[in-house]
C-alpha positions, 0 to 999 in steps of 0.5 A, spaced: 619 348 120 618 343 127 623 343 132 622 337 137 630 336 139 633 334 146 626 332 149 624 324 151 620 323 145 619 315 145 616 311 141 616 311 132 616 317 127 609 317 125 606 316 118 602 322 119 609 326 119 610 326 112 604 327 110 606 335 111 608 337 104 611 344 107 615 342 112 622 347 110 625 343 116 625 337 121 629 337 128 627 332 132 634 331 134 637 327 141 629 323 143 628 316 144 625 314 138 626 309 134 624 303 128 625 305 121 626 311 116 620 310 112 621 312 105 614 316 105 620 321 108 622 323 100 614 325 100 616 331 104 619 335 098 619 342 100 623 340 106 631 344 107 634 340 114 633 334 117 636 333 123 635 326 126 642 325 130 642 322 137 636 316 136 634 308 136 633 308 128 635 302 125 634 299 118 637 302 113 637 310 110 632 310 105 632 311 098 628 316 097 630 321 102 636 322 097 629 325 092 628 330 096 632 335 091 632 342 096 634 337 102 641 341 104 643 339 110 642 332 114 643 330 121 642 322 121 648 321 126 649 315 133 643 312 131 642 303 129 643 304 122 645 298 118 648 296 110 650 301 105 650 308 104 646 310 097 651 312 091 644 316 090 647 321 096 651 325 090 645 327 087 643 332 094 646 339 092 
């Protein structure tokens, strides 16, 4: 798993992170990460835990996030997302 929470990491999420197909847990909460969450998040098909809360993420929440069948925990609080929440959230178990 990749745990980088509670640091002072700035910038955006690099595209290379979305290539870590074996990643099960991703915790980068409480940083200063901005920009949009890429639709490439859907590449992380083994992801079970995703914590991106308390950053400066913007834009809409990508539909592809809800295609990650193993995803059990999502923390996206305290960001700057806009738009509506997809009805595909019901795909998650």
